[in-house]
VOPAPA-482021 format. One record per atom (N, C-alpha, C, O): atom name; residue in one letter; chain; x negated, y, z. Coordinates in steps of 0.1 Angstrom, whole numbers. Layout:
BEGIN
<rec atom="CA" res="A" chain="A" xx="X" yy="Y" zz="Z"/>
...
! end
This chain:
BEGIN
<rec atom="N" res="M" chain="A" xx="950" yy="1943" zz="-1069"/>
<rec atom="CA" res="M" chain="A" xx="955" yy="1939" zz="-1082"/>
<rec atom="C" res="M" chain="A" xx="966" yy="1929" zz="-1081"/>
<rec atom="O" res="M" chain="A" xx="976" yy="1930" zz="-1088"/>
<rec atom="N" res="V" chain="A" xx="964" yy="1920" zz="-1072"/>
<rec atom="CA" res="V" chain="A" xx="975" yy="1910" zz="-1070"/>
<rec atom="C" res="V" chain="A" xx="988" yy="1916" zz="-1065"/>
<rec atom="O" res="V" chain="A" xx="999" yy="1913" zz="-1070"/>
<rec atom="N" res="R" chain="A" xx="986" yy="1926" zz="-1056"/>
<rec atom="CA" res="R" chain="A" xx="998" yy="1933" zz="-1051"/>
<rec atom="C" res="R" chain="A" xx="1005" yy="1940" zz="-1062"/>
<rec atom="O" res="R" chain="A" xx="1017" yy="1940" zz="-1062"/>
<rec atom="N" res="L" chain="A" xx="997" yy="1947" zz="-1070"/>
<rec atom="CA" res="L" chain="A" xx="1003" yy="1954" zz="-1081"/>
<rec atom="C" res="L" chain="A" xx="1011" yy="1944" zz="-1090"/>
<rec atom="O" res="L" chain="A" xx="1022" yy="1947" zz="-1094"/>
<rec atom="N" res="E" chain="A" xx="1005" yy="1933" zz="-1094"/>
<rec atom="CA" res="E" chain="A" xx="1012" yy="1923" zz="-1102"/>
<rec atom="C" res="E" chain="A" xx="1025" yy="1918" zz="-1096"/>
<rec atom="O" res="E" chain="A" xx="1035" yy="1917" zz="-1102"/>
<rec atom="N" res="I" chain="A" xx="1024" yy="1916" zz="-1083"/>
<rec atom="CA" res="I" chain="A" xx="1036" yy="1911" zz="-1075"/>
<rec atom="C" res="I" chain="A" xx="1047" yy="1922" zz="-1075"/>
<rec atom="O" res="I" chain="A" xx="1059" yy="1919" zz="-1079"/>
<rec atom="N" res="W" chain="A" xx="1044" yy="1934" zz="-1071"/>
<rec atom="CA" res="W" chain="A" xx="1054" yy="1945" zz="-1070"/>
<rec atom="C" res="W" chain="A" xx="1059" yy="1949" zz="-1083"/>
<rec atom="O" res="W" chain="A" xx="1070" yy="1954" zz="-1084"/>
<rec atom="N" res="A" chain="A" xx="1051" yy="1948" zz="-1094"/>
<rec atom="CA" res="A" chain="A" xx="1056" yy="1952" zz="-1107"/>
<rec atom="C" res="A" chain="A" xx="1067" yy="1942" zz="-1112"/>
<rec atom="O" res="A" chain="A" xx="1075" yy="1946" zz="-1120"/>
<rec atom="N" res="G" chain="A" xx="1068" yy="1930" zz="-1106"/>
<rec atom="CA" res="G" chain="A" xx="1078" yy="1921" zz="-1110"/>
<rec atom="C" res="G" chain="A" xx="1091" yy="1921" zz="-1101"/>
<rec atom="O" res="G" chain="A" xx="1100" yy="1913" zz="-1103"/>
<rec atom="N" res="V" chain="A" xx="1091" yy="1929" zz="-1091"/>
<rec atom="CA" res="V" chain="A" xx="1103" yy="1930" zz="-1082"/>
<rec atom="C" res="V" chain="A" xx="1115" yy="1935" zz="-1089"/>
<rec atom="O" res="V" chain="A" xx="1115" yy="1945" zz="-1096"/>
<rec atom="N" res="G" chain="A" xx="1126" yy="1927" zz="-1087"/>
<rec atom="CA" res="G" chain="A" xx="1138" yy="1931" zz="-1094"/>
<rec atom="C" res="G" chain="A" xx="1148" yy="1939" zz="-1085"/>
<rec atom="O" res="G" chain="A" xx="1151" yy="1950" zz="-1087"/>
<rec atom="N" res="D" chain="A" xx="1153" yy="1932" zz="-1074"/>
<rec atom="CA" res="D" chain="A" xx="1163" yy="1937" zz="-1066"/>
<rec atom="C" res="D" chain="A" xx="1158" yy="1938" zz="-1051"/>
<rec atom="O" res="D" chain="A" xx="1147" yy="1935" zz="-1048"/>
<rec atom="N" res="E" chain="A" xx="1167" yy="1943" zz="-1043"/>
<rec atom="CA" res="E" chain="A" xx="1164" yy="1945" zz="-1029"/>
<rec atom="C" res="E" chain="A" xx="1161" yy="1932" zz="-1022"/>
<rec atom="O" res="E" chain="A" xx="1152" yy="1932" zz="-1013"/>
<rec atom="N" res="R" chain="A" xx="1167" yy="1921" zz="-1025"/>
<rec atom="CA" res="R" chain="A" xx="1164" yy="1908" zz="-1019"/>
<rec atom="C" res="R" chain="A" xx="1150" yy="1904" zz="-1022"/>
<rec atom="O" res="R" chain="A" xx="1142" yy="1900" zz="-1013"/>
<rec atom="N" res="E" chain="A" xx="1145" yy="1905" zz="-1035"/>
<rec atom="CA" res="E" chain="A" xx="1132" yy="1902" zz="-1038"/>
<rec atom="C" res="E" chain="A" xx="1122" yy="1912" zz="-1031"/>
<rec atom="O" res="E" chain="A" xx="1111" yy="1908" zz="-1027"/>
<rec atom="N" res="R" chain="A" xx="1126" yy="1924" zz="-1030"/>
<rec atom="CA" res="R" chain="A" xx="1117" yy="1934" zz="-1024"/>
<rec atom="C" res="R" chain="A" xx="1115" yy="1930" zz="-1009"/>
<rec atom="O" res="R" chain="A" xx="1103" yy="1931" zz="-1004"/>
<rec atom="N" res="K" chain="A" xx="1125" yy="1925" zz="-1002"/>
<rec atom="CA" res="K" chain="A" xx="1124" yy="1921" zz="-988"/>
<rec atom="C" res="K" chain="A" xx="1115" yy="1909" zz="-987"/>
<rec atom="O" res="K" chain="A" xx="1106" yy="1908" zz="-979"/>
<rec atom="N" res="I" chain="A" xx="1117" yy="1899" zz="-996"/>
<rec atom="CA" res="I" chain="A" xx="1109" yy="1887" zz="-996"/>
<rec atom="C" res="I" chain="A" xx="1094" yy="1890" zz="-998"/>
<rec atom="O" res="I" chain="A" xx="1085" yy="1885" zz="-991"/>
<rec atom="N" res="L" chain="A" xx="1092" yy="1898" zz="-1008"/>
<rec atom="CA" res="L" chain="A" xx="1078" yy="1902" zz="-1012"/>
<rec atom="C" res="L" chain="A" xx="1071" yy="1910" zz="-1001"/>
<rec atom="O" res="L" chain="A" xx="1059" yy="1909" zz="-999"/>
<rec atom="N" res="G" chain="A" xx="1079" yy="1919" zz="-994"/>
<rec atom="CA" res="G" chain="A" xx="1074" yy="1926" zz="-983"/>
<rec atom="C" res="G" chain="A" xx="1069" yy="1917" zz="-972"/>
<rec atom="O" res="G" chain="A" xx="1058" yy="1920" zz="-966"/>
<rec atom="N" res="E" chain="A" xx="1077" yy="1907" zz="-969"/>
<rec atom="CA" res="E" chain="A" xx="1072" yy="1897" zz="-959"/>
<rec atom="C" res="E" chain="A" xx="1060" yy="1889" zz="-964"/>
<rec atom="O" res="E" chain="A" xx="1051" yy="1886" zz="-956"/>
<rec atom="N" res="Y" chain="A" xx="1060" yy="1885" zz="-976"/>
<rec atom="CA" res="Y" chain="A" xx="1048" yy="1878" zz="-982"/>
<rec atom="C" res="Y" chain="A" xx="1036" yy="1887" zz="-981"/>
<rec atom="O" res="Y" chain="A" xx="1025" yy="1882" zz="-978"/>
<rec atom="N" res="E" chain="A" xx="1037" yy="1899" zz="-985"/>
<rec atom="CA" res="E" chain="A" xx="1026" yy="1909" zz="-985"/>
<rec atom="C" res="E" chain="A" xx="1020" yy="1910" zz="-971"/>
<rec atom="O" res="E" chain="A" xx="1007" yy="1912" zz="-970"/>
<rec atom="N" res="A" chain="A" xx="1027" yy="1908" zz="-961"/>
<rec atom="CA" res="A" chain="A" xx="1022" yy="1910" zz="-947"/>
<rec atom="C" res="A" chain="A" xx="1012" yy="1899" zz="-944"/>
<rec atom="O" res="A" chain="A" xx="1003" yy="1901" zz="-935"/>
<rec atom="N" res="V" chain="A" xx="1012" yy="1887" zz="-951"/>
<rec atom="CA" res="V" chain="A" xx="1003" yy="1877" zz="-948"/>
<rec atom="C" res="V" chain="A" xx="993" yy="1875" zz="-960"/>
<rec atom="O" res="V" chain="A" xx="984" yy="1866" zz="-959"/>
<rec atom="N" res="L" chain="A" xx="994" yy="1882" zz="-970"/>
<rec atom="CA" res="L" chain="A" xx="985" yy="1881" zz="-982"/>
<rec atom="C" res="L" chain="A" xx="972" yy="1887" zz="-978"/>
<rec atom="O" res="L" chain="A" xx="971" yy="1899" zz="-975"/>
<rec atom="N" res="P" chain="A" xx="961" yy="1879" zz="-979"/>
<rec atom="CA" res="P" chain="A" xx="948" yy="1885" zz="-976"/>
<rec atom="C" res="P" chain="A" xx="943" yy="1895" zz="-986"/>
<rec atom="O" res="P" chain="A" xx="947" yy="1894" zz="-998"/>
<rec atom="N" res="E" chain="A" xx="936" yy="1905" zz="-981"/>
<rec atom="CA" res="E" chain="A" xx="931" yy="1915" zz="-990"/>
<rec atom="C" res="E" chain="A" xx="916" yy="1912" zz="-992"/>
<rec atom="O" res="E" chain="A" xx="908" yy="1912" zz="-983"/>
<rec atom="N" res="L" chain="A" xx="912" yy="1910" zz="-1005"/>
<rec atom="CA" res="L" chain="A" xx="899" yy="1907" zz="-1009"/>
<rec atom="C" res="L" chain="A" xx="893" yy="1920" zz="-1016"/>
<rec atom="O" res="L" chain="A" xx="900" yy="1925" zz="-1025"/>
<rec atom="N" res="S" chain="A" xx="881" yy="1923" zz="-1013"/>
<rec atom="CA" res="S" chain="A" xx="875" yy="1935" zz="-1019"/>
<rec atom="C" res="S" chain="A" xx="872" yy="1933" zz="-1034"/>
<rec atom="O" res="S" chain="A" xx="868" yy="1922" zz="-1038"/>
<rec atom="N" res="I" chain="A" xx="873" yy="1943" zz="-1042"/>
<rec atom="CA" res="I" chain="A" xx="868" yy="1943" zz="-1056"/>
<rec atom="C" res="I" chain="A" xx="856" yy="1952" zz="-1056"/>
<rec atom="O" res="I" chain="A" xx="857" yy="1964" zz="-1058"/>
<rec atom="N" res="D" chain="A" xx="844" yy="1945" zz="-1055"/>
<rec atom="CA" res="D" chain="A" xx="832" yy="1953" zz="-1054"/>
<rec atom="C" res="D" chain="A" xx="824" yy="1951" zz="-1067"/>
<rec atom="O" res="D" chain="A" xx="829" yy="1945" zz="-1077"/>
<rec atom="N" res="D" chain="A" xx="811" yy="1955" zz="-1068"/>
<rec atom="CA" res="D" chain="A" xx="803" yy="1954" zz="-1080"/>
<rec atom="C" res="D" chain="A" xx="802" yy="1939" zz="-1084"/>
<rec atom="O" res="D" chain="A" xx="802" yy="1937" zz="-1096"/>
<rec atom="N" res="R" chain="A" xx="800" yy="1930" zz="-1075"/>
<rec atom="CA" res="R" chain="A" xx="799" yy="1916" zz="-1079"/>
<rec atom="C" res="R" chain="A" xx="812" yy="1911" zz="-1086"/>
<rec atom="O" res="R" chain="A" xx="811" yy="1904" zz="-1096"/>
<rec atom="N" res="V" chain="A" xx="823" yy="1915" zz="-1081"/>
<rec atom="CA" res="V" chain="A" xx="836" yy="1911" zz="-1088"/>
<rec atom="C" res="V" chain="A" xx="837" yy="1917" zz="-1102"/>
<rec atom="O" res="V" chain="A" xx="840" yy="1910" zz="-1111"/>
<rec atom="N" res="W" chain="A" xx="833" yy="1930" zz="-1103"/>
<rec atom="CA" res="W" chain="A" xx="833" yy="1936" zz="-1116"/>
<rec atom="C" res="W" chain="A" xx="824" yy="1930" zz="-1126"/>
<rec atom="O" res="W" chain="A" xx="827" yy="1927" zz="-1137"/>
<rec atom="N" res="R" chain="A" xx="812" yy="1926" zz="-1121"/>
<rec atom="CA" res="R" chain="A" xx="802" yy="1919" zz="-1130"/>
<rec atom="C" res="R" chain="A" xx="808" yy="1905" zz="-1135"/>
<rec atom="O" res="R" chain="A" xx="806" yy="1901" zz="-1146"/>
<rec atom="N" res="T" chain="A" xx="814" yy="1899" zz="-1125"/>
<rec atom="CA" res="T" chain="A" xx="820" yy="1886" zz="-1129"/>
<rec atom="C" res="T" chain="A" xx="831" yy="1888" zz="-1139"/>
<rec atom="O" res="T" chain="A" xx="832" yy="1880" zz="-1148"/>
<rec atom="N" res="A" chain="A" xx="839" yy="1898" zz="-1137"/>
<rec atom="CA" res="A" chain="A" xx="850" yy="1901" zz="-1146"/>
<rec atom="C" res="A" chain="A" xx="845" yy="1904" zz="-1160"/>
<rec atom="O" res="A" chain="A" xx="850" yy="1900" zz="-1170"/>
<rec atom="N" res="Y" chain="A" xx="834" yy="1912" zz="-1161"/>
<rec atom="CA" res="Y" chain="A" xx="828" yy="1916" zz="-1174"/>
<rec atom="C" res="Y" chain="A" xx="823" yy="1903" zz="-1181"/>
<rec atom="O" res="Y" chain="A" xx="826" yy="1901" zz="-1193"/>
<rec atom="N" res="D" chain="A" xx="817" yy="1894" zz="-1173"/>
<rec atom="CA" res="D" chain="A" xx="812" yy="1882" zz="-1179"/>
<rec atom="C" res="D" chain="A" xx="823" yy="1873" zz="-1184"/>
<rec atom="O" res="D" chain="A" xx="823" yy="1867" zz="-1195"/>
<rec atom="N" res="L" chain="A" xx="834" yy="1872" zz="-1176"/>
<rec atom="CA" res="L" chain="A" xx="846" yy="1864" zz="-1180"/>
<rec atom="C" res="L" chain="A" xx="852" yy="1870" zz="-1193"/>
<rec atom="O" res="L" chain="A" xx="856" yy="1862" zz="-1202"/>
<rec atom="N" res="A" chain="A" xx="853" yy="1883" zz="-1193"/>
<rec atom="CA" res="A" chain="A" xx="860" yy="1889" zz="-1205"/>
<rec atom="C" res="A" chain="A" xx="851" yy="1886" zz="-1218"/>
<rec atom="O" res="A" chain="A" xx="857" yy="1884" zz="-1228"/>
<rec atom="N" res="R" chain="A" xx="838" yy="1887" zz="-1216"/>
<rec atom="CA" res="R" chain="A" xx="829" yy="1885" zz="-1228"/>
<rec atom="C" res="R" chain="A" xx="830" yy="1870" zz="-1232"/>
<rec atom="O" res="R" chain="A" xx="831" yy="1867" zz="-1244"/>
<rec atom="N" res="R" chain="A" xx="831" yy="1861" zz="-1223"/>
<rec atom="CA" res="R" chain="A" xx="832" yy="1847" zz="-1226"/>
<rec atom="C" res="R" chain="A" xx="845" yy="1843" zz="-1232"/>
<rec atom="O" res="R" chain="A" xx="846" yy="1835" zz="-1241"/>
<rec atom="N" res="A" chain="A" xx="856" yy="1850" zz="-1227"/>
<rec atom="CA" res="A" chain="A" xx="869" yy="1847" zz="-1232"/>
<rec atom="C" res="A" chain="A" xx="870" yy="1852" zz="-1247"/>
<rec atom="O" res="A" chain="A" xx="875" yy="1845" zz="-1256"/>
<rec atom="N" res="R" chain="A" xx="865" yy="1864" zz="-1249"/>
<rec atom="CA" res="R" chain="A" xx="865" yy="1870" zz="-1263"/>
<rec atom="C" res="R" chain="A" xx="857" yy="1861" zz="-1272"/>
<rec atom="O" res="R" chain="A" xx="861" yy="1858" zz="-1283"/>
<rec atom="N" res="R" chain="A" xx="845" yy="1856" zz="-1268"/>
<rec atom="CA" res="R" chain="A" xx="836" yy="1848" zz="-1276"/>
<rec atom="C" res="R" chain="A" xx="843" yy="1835" zz="-1279"/>
<rec atom="O" res="R" chain="A" xx="841" yy="1829" zz="-1290"/>
<rec atom="N" res="S" chain="A" xx="852" yy="1830" zz="-1270"/>
<rec atom="CA" res="S" chain="A" xx="859" yy="1817" zz="-1273"/>
<rec atom="C" res="S" chain="A" xx="872" yy="1819" zz="-1280"/>
<rec atom="O" res="S" chain="A" xx="879" yy="1810" zz="-1283"/>
<rec atom="N" res="G" chain="A" xx="875" yy="1832" zz="-1284"/>
<rec atom="CA" res="G" chain="A" xx="887" yy="1835" zz="-1291"/>
<rec atom="C" res="G" chain="A" xx="900" yy="1835" zz="-1283"/>
<rec atom="O" res="G" chain="A" xx="911" yy="1834" zz="-1289"/>
<rec atom="N" res="R" chain="A" xx="899" yy="1837" zz="-1270"/>
<rec atom="CA" res="R" chain="A" xx="910" yy="1838" zz="-1262"/>
<rec atom="C" res="R" chain="A" xx="914" yy="1852" zz="-1258"/>
<rec atom="O" res="R" chain="A" xx="905" yy="1860" zz="-1254"/>
<rec atom="N" res="A" chain="A" xx="926" yy="1856" zz="-1259"/>
<rec atom="CA" res="A" chain="A" xx="931" yy="1869" zz="-1255"/>
<rec atom="C" res="A" chain="A" xx="937" yy="1868" zz="-1241"/>
<rec atom="O" res="A" chain="A" xx="948" yy="1862" zz="-1240"/>
<rec atom="N" res="I" chain="A" xx="930" yy="1873" zz="-1231"/>
<rec atom="CA" res="I" chain="A" xx="935" yy="1872" zz="-1218"/>
<rec atom="C" res="I" chain="A" xx="936" yy="1886" zz="-1212"/>
<rec atom="O" res="I" chain="A" xx="927" yy="1894" zz="-1213"/>
<rec atom="N" res="P" chain="A" xx="947" yy="1889" zz="-1206"/>
<rec atom="CA" res="P" chain="A" xx="949" yy="1903" zz="-1200"/>
<rec atom="C" res="P" chain="A" xx="938" yy="1906" zz="-1190"/>
<rec atom="O" res="P" chain="A" xx="934" yy="1898" zz="-1182"/>
<rec atom="N" res="S" chain="A" xx="934" yy="1919" zz="-1190"/>
<rec atom="CA" res="S" chain="A" xx="924" yy="1923" zz="-1181"/>
<rec atom="C" res="S" chain="A" xx="928" yy="1921" zz="-1166"/>
<rec atom="O" res="S" chain="A" xx="920" yy="1918" zz="-1158"/>
<rec atom="N" res="T" chain="A" xx="941" yy="1923" zz="-1163"/>
<rec atom="CA" res="T" chain="A" xx="945" yy="1921" zz="-1150"/>
<rec atom="C" res="T" chain="A" xx="943" yy="1907" zz="-1145"/>
<rec atom="O" res="T" chain="A" xx="938" yy="1904" zz="-1134"/>
<rec atom="N" res="D" chain="A" xx="945" yy="1897" zz="-1153"/>
<rec atom="CA" res="D" chain="A" xx="943" yy="1883" zz="-1150"/>
<rec atom="C" res="D" chain="A" xx="928" yy="1880" zz="-1148"/>
<rec atom="O" res="D" chain="A" xx="924" yy="1873" zz="-1139"/>
<rec atom="N" res="I" chain="A" xx="920" yy="1886" zz="-1157"/>
<rec atom="CA" res="I" chain="A" xx="906" yy="1884" zz="-1156"/>
<rec atom="C" res="I" chain="A" xx="900" yy="1890" zz="-1143"/>
<rec atom="O" res="I" chain="A" xx="892" yy="1883" zz="-1136"/>
<rec atom="N" res="L" chain="A" xx="905" yy="1902" zz="-1139"/>
<rec atom="CA" res="L" chain="A" xx="901" yy="1908" zz="-1126"/>
<rec atom="C" res="L" chain="A" xx="905" yy="1900" zz="-1114"/>
<rec atom="O" res="L" chain="A" xx="897" yy="1898" zz="-1105"/>
<rec atom="N" res="I" chain="A" xx="917" yy="1895" zz="-1114"/>
<rec atom="CA" res="I" chain="A" xx="922" yy="1887" zz="-1103"/>
<rec atom="C" res="I" chain="A" xx="914" yy="1874" zz="-1102"/>
<rec atom="O" res="I" chain="A" xx="910" yy="1870" zz="-1091"/>
<rec atom="N" res="F" chain="A" xx="912" yy="1867" zz="-1114"/>
<rec atom="CA" res="F" chain="A" xx="904" yy="1855" zz="-1114"/>
<rec atom="C" res="F" chain="A" xx="890" yy="1857" zz="-1109"/>
<rec atom="O" res="F" chain="A" xx="884" yy="1850" zz="-1101"/>
<rec atom="N" res="A" chain="A" xx="883" yy="1868" zz="-1114"/>
<rec atom="CA" res="A" chain="A" xx="870" yy="1872" zz="-1110"/>
<rec atom="C" res="A" chain="A" xx="869" yy="1874" zz="-1095"/>
<rec atom="O" res="A" chain="A" xx="860" yy="1870" zz="-1088"/>
<rec atom="N" res="C" chain="A" xx="879" yy="1881" zz="-1089"/>
<rec atom="CA" res="C" chain="A" xx="879" yy="1884" zz="-1075"/>
<rec atom="C" res="C" chain="A" xx="880" yy="1871" zz="-1067"/>
<rec atom="O" res="C" chain="A" xx="873" yy="1869" zz="-1057"/>
<rec atom="N" res="A" chain="A" xx="889" yy="1862" zz="-1071"/>
<rec atom="CA" res="A" chain="A" xx="891" yy="1850" zz="-1064"/>
<rec atom="C" res="A" chain="A" xx="878" yy="1841" zz="-1065"/>
<rec atom="O" res="A" chain="A" xx="873" yy="1836" zz="-1055"/>
<rec atom="N" res="R" chain="A" xx="872" yy="1841" zz="-1077"/>
<rec atom="CA" res="R" chain="A" xx="860" yy="1833" zz="-1078"/>
<rec atom="C" res="R" chain="A" xx="848" yy="1839" zz="-1070"/>
<rec atom="O" res="R" chain="A" xx="841" yy="1831" zz="-1063"/>
<rec atom="N" res="S" chain="A" xx="847" yy="1852" zz="-1070"/>
<rec atom="CA" res="S" chain="A" xx="836" yy="1858" zz="-1062"/>
<rec atom="C" res="S" chain="A" xx="838" yy="1856" zz="-1047"/>
<rec atom="O" res="S" chain="A" xx="828" yy="1856" zz="-1040"/>
<rec atom="N" res="H" chain="A" xx="850" yy="1855" zz="-1042"/>
<rec atom="CA" res="H" chain="A" xx="853" yy="1853" zz="-1028"/>
<rec atom="C" res="H" chain="A" xx="855" yy="1838" zz="-1024"/>
<rec atom="O" res="H" chain="A" xx="857" yy="1835" zz="-1013"/>
<rec atom="N" res="G" chain="A" xx="854" yy="1829" zz="-1034"/>
<rec atom="CA" res="G" chain="A" xx="855" yy="1815" zz="-1032"/>
<rec atom="C" res="G" chain="A" xx="868" yy="1810" zz="-1028"/>
<rec atom="O" res="G" chain="A" xx="870" yy="1801" zz="-1020"/>
<rec atom="N" res="V" chain="A" xx="879" yy="1816" zz="-1033"/>
<rec atom="CA" res="V" chain="A" xx="893" yy="1812" zz="-1031"/>
<rec atom="C" res="V" chain="A" xx="899" yy="1808" zz="-1044"/>
<rec atom="O" res="V" chain="A" xx="895" yy="1811" zz="-1055"/>
<rec atom="N" res="E" chain="A" xx="910" yy="1800" zz="-1042"/>
<rec atom="CA" res="E" chain="A" xx="918" yy="1796" zz="-1053"/>
<rec atom="C" res="E" chain="A" xx="930" yy="1806" zz="-1056"/>
<rec atom="O" res="E" chain="A" xx="934" yy="1813" zz="-1047"/>
<rec atom="N" res="V" chain="A" xx="934" yy="1806" zz="-1068"/>
<rec atom="CA" res="V" chain="A" xx="946" yy="1814" zz="-1072"/>
<rec atom="C" res="V" chain="A" xx="958" yy="1805" zz="-1074"/>
<rec atom="O" res="V" chain="A" xx="958" yy="1796" zz="-1082"/>
<rec atom="N" res="E" chain="A" xx="968" yy="1808" zz="-1066"/>
<rec atom="CA" res="E" chain="A" xx="981" yy="1801" zz="-1068"/>
<rec atom="C" res="E" chain="A" xx="988" yy="1808" zz="-1080"/>
<rec atom="O" res="E" chain="A" xx="990" yy="1820" zz="-1080"/>
<rec atom="N" res="H" chain="A" xx="991" yy="1801" zz="-1090"/>
<rec atom="CA" res="H" chain="A" xx="996" yy="1807" zz="-1102"/>
<rec atom="C" res="H" chain="A" xx="1005" yy="1798" zz="-1110"/>
<rec atom="O" res="H" chain="A" xx="1006" yy="1786" zz="-1108"/>
<rec atom="N" res="A" chain="A" xx="1013" yy="1804" zz="-1119"/>
<rec atom="CA" res="A" chain="A" xx="1021" yy="1797" zz="-1129"/>
<rec atom="C" res="A" chain="A" xx="1018" yy="1804" zz="-1143"/>
<rec atom="O" res="A" chain="A" xx="1027" yy="1807" zz="-1150"/>
<rec atom="N" res="D" chain="A" xx="1005" yy="1806" zz="-1146"/>
<rec atom="CA" res="D" chain="A" xx="1001" yy="1814" zz="-1157"/>
<rec atom="C" res="D" chain="A" xx="989" yy="1807" zz="-1164"/>
<rec atom="O" res="D" chain="A" xx="979" yy="1804" zz="-1158"/>
<rec atom="N" res="D" chain="A" xx="991" yy="1803" zz="-1177"/>
<rec atom="CA" res="D" chain="A" xx="981" yy="1796" zz="-1184"/>
<rec atom="C" res="D" chain="A" xx="968" yy="1804" zz="-1185"/>
<rec atom="O" res="D" chain="A" xx="957" yy="1797" zz="-1187"/>
<rec atom="N" res="H" chain="A" xx="968" yy="1817" zz="-1184"/>
<rec atom="CA" res="H" chain="A" xx="956" yy="1824" zz="-1185"/>
<rec atom="C" res="H" chain="A" xx="946" yy="1820" zz="-1175"/>
<rec atom="O" res="H" chain="A" xx="934" yy="1820" zz="-1178"/>
<rec atom="N" res="F" chain="A" xx="950" yy="1817" zz="-1163"/>
<rec atom="CA" res="F" chain="A" xx="941" yy="1813" zz="-1152"/>
<rec atom="C" res="F" chain="A" xx="935" yy="1800" zz="-1155"/>
<rec atom="O" res="F" chain="A" xx="923" yy="1797" zz="-1152"/>
<rec atom="N" res="D" chain="A" xx="942" yy="1791" zz="-1161"/>
<rec atom="CA" res="D" chain="A" xx="937" yy="1778" zz="-1166"/>
<rec atom="C" res="D" chain="A" xx="926" yy="1780" zz="-1177"/>
<rec atom="O" res="D" chain="A" xx="916" yy="1773" zz="-1177"/>
<rec atom="N" res="M" chain="A" xx="929" yy="1789" zz="-1186"/>
<rec atom="CA" res="M" chain="A" xx="920" yy="1792" zz="-1197"/>
<rec atom="C" res="M" chain="A" xx="907" yy="1798" zz="-1191"/>
<rec atom="O" res="M" chain="A" xx="896" yy="1794" zz="-1196"/>
<rec atom="N" res="L" chain="A" xx="908" yy="1807" zz="-1181"/>
<rec atom="CA" res="L" chain="A" xx="896" yy="1812" zz="-1175"/>
<rec atom="C" res="L" chain="A" xx="888" yy="1802" zz="-1168"/>
<rec atom="O" res="L" chain="A" xx="875" yy="1802" zz="-1170"/>
<rec atom="N" res="A" chain="A" xx="894" yy="1793" zz="-1161"/>
<rec atom="CA" res="A" chain="A" xx="887" yy="1782" zz="-1154"/>
<rec atom="C" res="A" chain="A" xx="880" yy="1773" zz="-1164"/>
<rec atom="O" res="A" chain="A" xx="870" yy="1767" zz="-1161"/>
<rec atom="N" res="A" chain="A" xx="885" yy="1772" zz="-1176"/>
<rec atom="CA" res="A" chain="A" xx="880" yy="1762" zz="-1186"/>
<rec atom="C" res="A" chain="A" xx="869" yy="1769" zz="-1195"/>
<rec atom="O" res="A" chain="A" xx="863" yy="1762" zz="-1204"/>
<rec atom="N" res="L" chain="A" xx="866" yy="1782" zz="-1194"/>
<rec atom="CA" res="L" chain="A" xx="857" yy="1788" zz="-1202"/>
<rec atom="C" res="L" chain="A" xx="843" yy="1782" zz="-1201"/>
<rec atom="O" res="L" chain="A" xx="839" yy="1779" zz="-1190"/>
<rec atom="N" res="P" chain="A" xx="836" yy="1780" zz="-1212"/>
<rec atom="CA" res="P" chain="A" xx="822" yy="1775" zz="-1211"/>
<rec atom="C" res="P" chain="A" xx="813" yy="1785" zz="-1204"/>
<rec atom="O" res="P" chain="A" xx="816" yy="1797" zz="-1205"/>
<rec atom="N" res="T" chain="A" xx="803" yy="1781" zz="-1197"/>
<rec atom="CA" res="T" chain="A" xx="794" yy="1790" zz="-1190"/>
<rec atom="C" res="T" chain="A" xx="784" yy="1796" zz="-1200"/>
<rec atom="O" res="T" chain="A" xx="782" yy="1790" zz="-1211"/>
<rec atom="N" res="G" chain="A" xx="778" yy="1807" zz="-1196"/>
<rec atom="CA" res="G" chain="A" xx="767" yy="1812" zz="-1204"/>
<rec atom="C" res="G" chain="A" xx="771" yy="1823" zz="-1214"/>
<rec atom="O" res="G" chain="A" xx="763" yy="1828" zz="-1221"/>
! end
């Protein structure tokens, strides 16, 4: 999902080259049943708190959380997800 988000934003050949190099070192984390369950829970809690967060961001955040890694971002949606109340 992260790769899709990155490649969807590529503009020109220079960006394509830079992202190709970046992709070579980008770790690949699996999206398994645990990640999906985390994503479902996050989506439910976001909706309950009145926040509209794109499914792609929810899935990326759930994947990172399930694998115990941080997401480098410049997107308020990830901050919203991190601040969601539990339960």
